[in-house]
C-alpha positions in Angstrom: -9.1 -52.5 13.0 -11.7 -50.2 14.6 -15.3 -49.1 13.6 -16.6 -45.6 13.3 -20.1 -46.8 14.2 -19.5 -49.7 16.6 -23.1 -49.7 17.8 -24.2 -51.2 14.5 -22.2 -54.3 15.4 -25.2 -55.3 17.5 -26.7 -56.2 14.1 -24.6 -59.4 14.2 -27.2 -60.9 16.4 -29.2 -61.2 13.2 -27.0 -64.1 12.4 -29.2 -66.2 14.6 -32.0 -65.9 12.0 -30.5 -68.2 9.3 -29.5 -70.6 12.0 -33.0 -70.9 13.3 -34.4 -71.2 9.8 -32.0 -74.0 8.9 -32.7 -75.8 12.2 -36.4 -75.9 11.8 -36.8 -75.9 8.0 -34.2 -78.3 6.6 -35.0 -81.1 9.1 -38.4 -81.7 7.5 -38.6 -84.4 4.8 -41.3 -85.4 2.4 -42.4 -89.0 2.3 -43.3 -90.8 -1.0 -44.9 -94.3 -1.2 -42.8 -96.7 -3.3 -43.4 -100.4 -4.0 -39.9 -101.6 -3.5 -37.2 -99.5 -1.8 -34.5 -102.2 -1.9 -32.9 -100.7 -4.9 -33.1 -97.1 -3.5 -31.6 -97.6 0.0 -28.0 -96.7 -0.9 -29.1 -93.8 -3.1 -31.1 -92.4 -0.1 -28.2 -92.5 2.3 -26.0 -90.8 -0.2 -28.6 -88.1 -0.9 -29.0 -87.2 2.8 -25.3 -86.8 3.3 -25.1 -84.5 0.3 -28.1 -82.5 1.4 -26.8 -82.1 4.9 -23.4 -80.8 3.6 -25.2 -78.5 1.0 -27.4 -77.0 3.7 -24.5 -76.3 6.0 -22.6 -74.6 3.2 -25.6 -72.5 2.3 -26.0 -71.6 6.0 -22.4 -70.4 6.3 -22.7 -68.5 3.1 -25.8 -66.6 4.2 -24.4 -66.0 7.7 -21.2 -64.6 6.1 -23.1 -62.4 3.7 -25.1 -60.9 6.5 -22.0 -60.4 8.7 -20.2 -58.6 5.9 -23.2 -56.3 5.4 -23.4 -55.4 9.2 -19.6 -54.8 9.3 -19.8 -52.5 6.2 -22.5 -50.4 7.9 -20.3 -50.1 11.0 -17.6 -48.4 8.8 -14.4 -50.3 9.5 -11.0 -48.5 9.6 -7.5 -49.9 9.8 -5.5 -48.3 12.6 -3.8 -50.1 15.4 -2.7 -47.1 17.4 -5.8 -46.1 19.2 -9.2 -47.7 19.9 -10.9 -44.4 20.8 -10.2 -42.4 17.7 -12.9 -40.0 16.4 -11.9 -39.4 12.8 -15.0 -37.5 12.1 -13.4 -34.4 13.7 -10.6 -32.6 11.9 -8.7 -29.7 13.4 -7.4 -27.1 10.9 -5.2 -24.1 11.7 -4.7 -21.3 9.1 -2.1 -18.7 9.9 -3.6 -15.4 8.9 -1.0 -13.2 10.4 0.7 -10.4 8.5 3.8 -12.4 7.6 1.5 -14.6 5.4 1.2 -11.6 3.0 4.5 -12.6 1.5 4.7 -14.0 -2.0 5.0 -17.8 -2.6 5.3 -19.7 -5.8 1.6 -19.4 -6.4 1.0 -15.9 -5.1 0.3 -14.7 -1.5 1.0 -17.4 1.1 -2.3 -16.7 2.9 -4.2 -17.4 -0.3 -2.2 -20.5 -0.8 -3.2 -21.7 2.6 -6.9 -21.0 2.0 -6.8 -22.9 -1.3 -5.2 -25.9 0.4 -7.8 -26.0 3.1 -10.6 -25.7 0.5 -9.2 -28.7 -1.2 -8.9 -30.6 2.1 -12.5 -29.9 2.8 -13.8 -30.7 -0.6 -12.1 -34.0 -0.8 -13.0 -35.1 2.7 -16.2 -37.0 3.7 -19.5 -35.2 3.7 -20.0 -36.2 7.4 -16.7 -34.7 8.4 -16.7 -32.1 11.2 -14.1 -29.4 11.4 -12.5 -27.2 14.1 -11.2 -24.1 12.2 -8.6 -22.0 14.1 -6.9 -18.8 13.1 -5.0 -16.1 15.1 -8.4 -14.5 15.8 -9.3 -16.4 19.0 -12.7 -14.7 19.0 -13.9 -17.2 16.3 -13.5 -21.0 15.9 -15.4 -22.0 19.0 -17.7 -24.6 17.4 -17.4 -27.6 15.0 -18.4 -26.9 11.4 -19.9 -29.0 8.6 -18.3 -29.1 5.2 -20.5 -26.2 3.8 -20.0 -24.1 6.9 -16.3 -24.7 6.7 -16.1 -23.5 3.1 -18.0 -20.4 4.0 -15.7 -19.7 6.9 -12.6 -20.1 4.7 -14.0 -17.6 2.2 -14.5 -15.1 4.9 -11.0 -15.2 6.4 -8.8 -12.2 6.2 -5.3 -11.3 7.2 -5.3 -10.0 10.7 -2.8 -8.0 13.0 -3.2 -10.7 15.7 -0.2 -12.8 16.4 -0.1 -16.0 18.4 2.5 -18.4 19.6 1.7 -21.8 18.1 1.7 -23.4 21.5 -1.2 -21.2 22.4 -3.1 -22.3 19.3 -2.3 -25.9 20.3 -3.5 -25.4 23.9 -6.8 -23.8 22.7 -7.4 -26.7 20.3 -7.1 -29.2 23.1 -9.4 -27.1 25.3 -12.1 -26.8 22.5 -12.0 -30.5 21.6 -12.2 -31.6 25.2 -12.0 -35.4 25.5 -11.9 -36.2 21.9 -8.8 -38.2 21.0 -7.1 -39.2 17.8 -8.0 -36.1 16.0 -6.2 -35.3 12.7 -4.7 -31.8 13.1 -3.6 -29.8 10.0 -1.4 -26.7 10.2 -0.9 -24.3 7.4 1.6 -21.6 8.2 4.9 -20.0 7.2 6.1 -21.2 10.7 7.9 -18.0 11.7 10.7 -18.9 14.1 9.8 -16.3 16.7 6.3 -17.9 17.2 7.0 -21.6 16.5 7.5 -22.8 20.1 6.8 -26.5 19.6 8.5 -27.4 22.9 5.5 -26.0 24.7 2.9 -28.1 22.8 0.8 -30.4 24.8 2.1 -34.0 25.0 -0.2 -36.1 22.8 0.2 -39.7 21.8 -3.1 -40.1 20.0 -3.5 -37.1 17.6 -1.9 -37.0 14.2 -0.3 -33.7 13.1 0.2 -32.7 9.5 2.4 -29.6 9.1 2.4 -27.8 5.7 5.2 -25.1 5.7 4.4 -22.4 3.1 7.7 -20.9 1.9 8.4 -17.5 0.4 9.9 -17.1 -3.0 12.1 -14.3 -1.7 12.7 -13.5 1.9 12.5 -9.8 1.6 11.2 -7.1 4.0 12.2 -3.7 5.3 10.3 -2.0 8.1 10.2 0.9 10.5 11.1 -0.5 13.9 10.9 2.6 16.1 11.7 6.3 16.5 12.8 8.6 19.3 13.6 12.3 19.9 17.2 13.1 20.6 16.1 15.9 22.9 13.9 15.3 25.9 11.5 18.1 25.2 9.9 19.4 22.1 9.2 23.1 22.4 7.3 25.4 20.0 9.4 27.3 17.6 12.5 25.1 18.4 13.9 22.6 16.0 13.2 19.0 17.0 15.4 16.1 15.9 14.3 12.5 15.9 16.0 9.3 14.9 14.1 6.7 12.9 15.2 3.1 13.2 14.9 1.1 9.9 15.6 -2.6 9.6 16.4 -4.7 6.5 15.8 -8.4 7.0 16.7 -9.5 3.5 19.9 -10.4 1.7 19.3 -7.7 -0.8 20.4 -4.0 -0.4 17.9 -1.2 -1.0 18.8 2.2 -2.4 17.0 5.5 -2.0 14.1 4.2 0.0 11.7 7.1 0.5 11.1 7.9 4.1 8.5 10.6 4.9 7.5 12.3 8.1 4.0 13.8 8.6 2.9 15.9 11.6 -0.8 16.4 11.9 -1.3 15.2 8.3 1.2 17.8 7.0 4.5 16.5 5.5 7.4 17.9 7.4 10.5 15.9 6.3 11.6 13.6 3.5 14.8 11.5 3.2 16.2 9.0 0.7 17.7 6.1 2.6 20.1 3.4 1.6 19.6 0.1 3.5 22.3 -2.5 3.3 21.4 -6.2 3.5 20.7 -7.5 7.0 21.4 -4.1 8.6 19.7 -1.8 11.1 20.3 1.9 10.6 19.1 5.2 12.3 18.0 8.0 10.1 17.9 11.6 11.5 14.9 13.8 10.7 14.5 17.4 11.8 11.4 19.6 11.9 9.9 22.6 13.7 6.5 22.9 15.1 4.8 26.2 15.9 1.9 25.0 18.0 1.9 23.7 21.5 -0.2 20.8 22.7 -0.6 17.2 21.4 0.7 16.4 17.9 0.1 13.3 15.7 3.0 12.0 13.7 3.3 9.4 11.0 6.4 7.8 9.4 6.1 6.0 6.1 8.3 3.9 3.8 7.3 2.0 0.6 7.8 -1.7 0.5 6.1 -4.7 -1.2 4.4 -7.1 -0.5 4.7 -7.0 3.3 3.3 -3.6 3.9 1.8 -3.7 7.4 5.0 -2.5 9.0 5.7 0.3 6.6 3.9 2.9 8.8 4.8 4.0 12.3 2.4 6.3 14.1 3.5 8.3 17.1 2.1 11.0 19.3 3.9 13.6 21.4 3.2 16.8 23.4 4.8 20.1 22.6 5.2 21.9 25.9 4.4 25.6 25.8 6.4 26.1 29.1 8.4 24.0 31.5 7.0 24.4 35.0 9.4 24.6 38.1 8.3 24.7 41.7 10.6 26.0 44.4 9.6 24.9 47.9 11.4 27.2 50.4 11.5 28.0 54.2 12.1 31.7 54.5 12.5 33.1 51.1 12.8 31.5 47.6 16.3 31.3 46.1 16.8 34.5 44.3 19.5 33.1 41.9 17.4 30.2 40.7 14.3 32.5 40.4 16.4 35.0 38.3 17.6 32.2 36.0 14.3 30.6 35.3 12.4 33.9 34.9 14.9 35.0 32.3 13.6 32.6 29.7 10.1 32.4 28.5 10.1 28.7 28.2 10.2 28.3 31.9 7.3 29.0 34.4 8.7 29.6 37.9 6.5 29.1 40.9 7.6 29.3 44.5 5.7 28.3 47.7 6.4 28.0 51.4 6.6 24.4 52.7 4.1 25.5 55.3 1.5 26.3 52.6 2.2 23.3 50.3 -0.4 21.4 48.2 1.2 18.1 47.1 -1.7 17.4 44.6 -0.2 20.0 42.2 3.1 18.2 41.9 2.1 16.5 38.7 1.9 19.8 36.9 5.7 20.4 37.3 8.8 19.0 35.7 11.3 20.1 38.4 10.7 20.6 42.1 13.4 22.2 44.3 13.6 21.6 48.0 15.3 24.8 48.9 17.0 24.6 52.4 14.0 23.2 54.2 14.4 22.6 58.0 12.8 19.1 57.6 10.9 17.0 55.1 7.7 15.5 56.6 6.7 12.0 55.9 3.7 13.1 53.8 5.8 15.4 51.7 8.4 12.7 51.3 5.8 10.2 50.0 4.4 12.8 47.5 7.9 13.6 46.3 8.8 9.9 45.9 5.7 9.4 43.7 6.6 12.5 41.7 10.1 11.3 41.0 9.0 7.7 40.2 6.5 9.1 37.7 9.3 11.0 35.7 9.9 14.2 37.6 13.2 15.7 38.7 13.8 16.6 42.3 16.7 19.0 43.5 17.6 18.8 47.2 19.5 21.8 48.5 20.7 21.5 52.1 20.7 24.3 54.6 23.9 25.3 56.3 22.2 25.7 59.6 19.7 22.9 59.1 19.1 19.7 61.1 21.7 17.2 59.7 19.8 14.3 61.2 16.6 15.4 59.5 18.3 15.7 56.1 19.9 12.3 56.5 16.6 10.7 57.4 15.2 12.1 54.1 18.3 10.7 52.2 17.9 7.4 53.8 14.5 7.0 52.3 16.2 7.2 48.9 19.1 5.0 49.9 21.4 7.8 48.5 23.9 8.0 51.3 24.2 10.5 54.1 25.7 13.9 54.9 28.7 14.2 57.2 29.6 17.2 59.4 30.1 20.3 57.3 33.6 21.1 55.9 34.6 24.8 55.9 37.8 24.3 53.9 38.0 26.4 50.8 38.0 24.3 47.6 36.6 24.4 44.1 34.9 22.3 41.5 37.4 20.4 39.3 35.5 17.5 37.8 32.5 17.8 35.5 30.9 14.7 33.9 30.3 16.3 30.6 29.1 13.1 29.0 26.1 13.0 31.3 22.6 13.9 29.9 22.4 16.8 32.4 25.0 18.7 30.4 24.0 17.5 26.9 22.4 20.8 25.9 24.7 23.2 27.7 28.3 21.9 27.7 30.3 20.0 25.1 33.7 20.3 26.7 35.5 22.0 29.7 38.5 24.1 28.7 41.8 23.3 30.6 42.0 26.6 32.5 38.2 27.1 32.9 37.2 29.1 36.0 34.9 26.6 37.9 32.9 27.5 41.0 34.7 28.1 44.3 33.2 26.5 47.5 34.1 27.5 51.1 31.5 25.2 52.8 30.0 21.8 51.9 28.7 18.6 53.4 30.9 15.7 52.6 28.8 12.6 51.6 29.1 9.0 52.6 27.8 6.6 50.0 27.6 2.9 49.9 28.8 0.9 46.9 25.2 0.0 46.1 23.7 3.4 46.4 23.6 3.9 42.7 24.4 7.6 43.1 26.5 9.2 40.3 28.9 12.1 40.8 28.2 14.9 38.3 30.4 17.7 39.9 33.4 16.8 42.0 35.5 19.0 44.3 39.2 19.3 44.4 39.5 17.2 47.6 37.5 14.4 45.9 34.2 15.2 47.6 31.1 15.5 45.6 29.3 18.8 44.9 26.4 17.5 42.8 25.0 13.9 42.8 22.2 12.1 40.9 20.3 9.0 41.8 17.8 7.6 39.4 14.5 6.5 40.9 11.7 5.1 38.7 11.4 7.3 35.6 12.9 10.4 37.3 15.9 11.5 39.3 16.9 12.9 42.6 19.7 15.5 42.5 21.7 16.4 45.6 23.7 19.5 46.1 26.1 19.3 49.0 26.1 23.1 49.7 23.5 25.8 49.7 23.2 28.1 46.6 24.2 31.2 48.6 26.8 34.0 47.9 28.4 33.4 51.3 29.0 29.7 50.6 29.9 29.5 46.9 30.0 31.5 43.7 28.3 28.7 41.9 25.3 30.9 41.0 27.6 33.4 39.2 29.4 30.8 37.2 28.4 29.7 33.7 28.2 26.2 35.0 25.2 27.2 37.0 23.1 27.9 33.9 24.0 24.5 32.4 23.0 22.7 35.5 19.7 24.5 36.0 18.8 24.2 32.3 19.6 20.5 32.4 17.6 19.9 35.5 14.5 21.4 33.9 14.6 19.7 30.5 15.8 16.2 31.3 12.6 15.1 32.9 11.0 11.9 31.7 7.4 13.0 32.3 6.5 12.7 28.7 4.2 9.9 27.6 5.4 7.1 25.3 5.6 8.0 21.6 3.9 4.8 20.5 2.5 1.5 21.5 2.3 -1.9 19.7 -1.0 -3.7 19.4 -1.1 -7.0 21.3 2.2 -6.2 23.1 0.9 -3.2 25.1 -2.4 -3.9 26.7 -2.0 -1.3 29.4 -1.5 2.4 28.9 -0.3 4.7 31.7 -1.6 8.2 31.1 0.8 11.2 31.5 0.6 12.8 35.0 -1.2 15.9 33.8 -4.1 13.7 32.5 -4.5 11.5 35.5 -8.0 11.6 36.9 -9.2 11.3 40.5 -12.9 10.8 39.7 -14.5 7.6 38.6 -16.0 8.9 35.3 -15.3 6.6 32.4 -12.6 7.4 29.9 -13.4 6.8 26.2 -10.8 6.0 23.5 -11.8 7.2 20.0 -10.1 6.8 16.7 -8.9 10.1 15.5 -9.9 9.7 11.8 -12.8 7.2 12.2 -16.0 6.4 14.0 -14.6 3.5 16.2 -14.7 4.1 19.9 -14.7 2.0 23.1 -14.5 2.4 26.9 -11.3 0.8 28.3 -10.9 -0.5 31.8 -9.6 2.2 34.2 -7.3 1.7 37.1 -5.6 4.2 39.4 -2.1 3.3 40.7 0.4 5.4 42.5 -1.5 8.6 41.5 -1.6 7.7 37.8 -4.3 6.5 35.6 -3.8 3.2 33.8 -6.0 2.2 30.9 -6.7 -1.5 30.3 -7.3 -2.1 26.6 -8.4 -5.8 26.5 -7.7 -6.1 22.7 -9.9 -3.0 22.1 -7.5 -1.6 19.5 -8.0 -3.5 16.2 -6.3 -1.1 13.7 -3.2 1.0 13.7 -3.4 4.8 13.9 -3.9 7.7 16.3 -6.4 7.5 19.1 -7.8 10.2 21.3 -8.4 9.8 25.0 -11.7 11.5 25.8 -12.6 12.7 29.3 -15.7 14.8 29.9 -16.0 15.4 26.1 -12.5 16.8 26.0 -9.4 15.4 24.2 -7.0 14.8 27.1 -4.2 13.1 25.3 -3.3 11.2 22.1 -2.2 7.6 21.8 -0.4 6.0 18.8 -0.9 2.3 18.2 1.0 0.3 15.6 0.9 -3.4 14.4 3.4 -5.6 16.3 6.8 -5.9 14.7 7.1 -9.5 15.7 5.7 -10.5 12.3 8.4 -8.3 10.6 11.2 -10.7 11.5 11.3 -12.8 8.3 13.0 -15.9 9.6 11.0 -19.1 9.0 11.3 -22.9 9.3 11.4 -24.7 6.0 10.4 -28.4 5.7 13.9 -29.7 6.7 14.4 -27.3 9.6 10.8 -27.8 10.9 11.2 -31.6 10.9 14.5 -31.2 12.8 12.8 -29.1 15.4 9.8 -31.3 15.8 12.0 -34.3 16.4 13.1 -32.6 19.7 9.5 -31.7 20.7 6.8 -33.6 22.6 4.7 -34.6 19.5 4.7 -38.4 18.9 2.9 -38.6 15.5 3.5 -35.9 13.0 4.2 -35.5 9.3 5.9 -32.5 7.6 4.9 -32.0 3.9 5.5 -29.4 1.2 2.6 -26.9 1.0 1.5 -28.2 -2.4 -2.0 -29.4 -3.5 -0.9 -32.9 -4.5 0.5 -33.5 -1.0 -2.9 -32.4 0.6 -4.8 -34.8 -1.6 -2.2 -37.6 -0.9 -2.9 -37.2 2.8 -6.6 -37.1 2.3 -6.4 -40.3 0.2 -4.3 -41.9 2.9 -6.8 -41.0 5.6 -9.7 -42.2 3.5 -8.2 -45.7 2.8 -10.1 -47.0 5.8 -13.3 -45.7 4.3 -12.9 -48.1 1.4 -13.2 -51.1 3.6 -17.0 -50.9 3.7 -17.1 -51.2 -0.1 -14.8 -54.2 0.2 -17.1 -55.8 2.7 -20.2 -55.2 0.4 -18.3 -56.9 -2.4 -17.6 -59.9 -0.1 -21.3 -60.1 0.9 -22.4 -60.0 -2.8 -19.9 -62.7 -3.7 -21.2 -65.0 -0.9 -24.8 -64.5 -2.1 -23.8 -65.3 -5.6 -22.0 -68.4 -4.4 -25.3 -69.4 -2.6 -27.3 -68.9 -5.8 -24.9 -71.1 -7.8 -24.8 -73.8 -5.2 -28.6 -74.0 -5.0 -28.8 -74.0 -8.8 -26.1 -76.4 -9.7 -25.5 -78.6 -6.7 -27.9 -81.6 -7.3 
């Protein structure tokens, strides 16, 4: 047994009062004159003994009554586990994540949880204090009284924030500090991907009560992601994207309506059949006439879990693909002729002696055209360019410095050139399956006339170089090699593109290679981000800023705006959001009052995975965890009241002690009245 108010036990000192009264009051006797006491002697002795016993009984009854009154005010409780328990504080967690929008036996699970906590608060003691926690960590930082608790419950809403349960547990311990023996109530659907009980704080004093709220039907379909099948979206050209849809339920869906909007205009519609427990990819095609940033939205219809039925995305339609040729004497005439023949390409050429590396971010492809050497400064700038998504083509010079070329290749760990081979050979192997040829070549005919080569540099590559052969010569040497670095690629030709060396520039294969080099860059920004999962955004190269002026993020169709953290790293601008995005949708990045780029944010899909722990599975998992004292109950009203009644049994002891005190006082009255 322990006491809620042990300081009142000092009142037991008041038991000295009846003792003092009895010692000084009942020893006084009244003398009466009597003529002959011979006949009263035995009666007197007998009366003194009786009075002494009577007074002692009355003393004990009064002391007992007073002791029971003091103990009642100290509020006794029966619990042998802990002597430091503060049962006046109750921790409550309500899961208000999107998965709680599912339907239970009595409606939405979130509403069920709120009703259960209302009942918990209403039936608890008026002096009870509460720590209310939800997935919104910005609230719940102070203890609440009963009335405040009820107001907070009424104001709760479903939120996009998702939390691992261990983080909620750790925050609870942090906020409660040194308080021990707290009753902790958890109302959730206990989604499996967030119920990490193994990471709960080891606690031997707190009591945990888990109320799993179960769905009537485990049903949900959602849009997981999307991507373009072609690396670049060009104005006037048909773009094709794949939409990934997921069905997490045991029921199959037929003719689910999938719509695509671009800049608030519907561009494509599809009726989709979704088999049970399947993930499918749905192709959608559209054509856009305008260049610049475009805002997209994919939509399906599903009930009652609707937060994942939209997927926002943003992409840039490139008006032209820019190529830079860095040359020594004169630019390569064959490459210049090819790229100038198509209006989608913008060809620039500059001497390596007049080079400005700060403009590299404006280009998708850079060609090092037979340079005598690559300086360390240029090499560093090109490394950043490739890592950030650009493509780099290295074309060696027949009369160049082989050591200088190999020094450059060493920086990339791509291998090294050997002494030039003047044997006449030809290209025989083409890796058609590679992304470089995806738009230009589907298959090579058996008797195809492939390029002839009368000079090339054999390459020596280590097993760990990571370089891939794309074009192979008859003798087994490579003619074109790719090595991926960061988000971009380094391409190496082993021979100059010159008429005296090879007829590569006059072969149809040349057009496929040059086209692939320009369009397979990965300099595009991400199509979309997920709130909570992506707290940093790396801006595209052409929107990176060198000055320190603040960047503002503004909701496209709304008034919400904020200033994110801004960090420059490796020549790119990184925005640090710090939970600044609260709603899904399209957001504009504003710099100097100009829209620099669009960002698309969506609610995290972690809540879309409808796999939960029911009562039996939850109990099995908890048995393997660190919690010592826990109870798993059905999320029903009678179970909540049962727990409350169990917790309040100790509160009935004070009433029992008052009854005992009253009985003792009644016994005293009867003794004084009838004991003669």
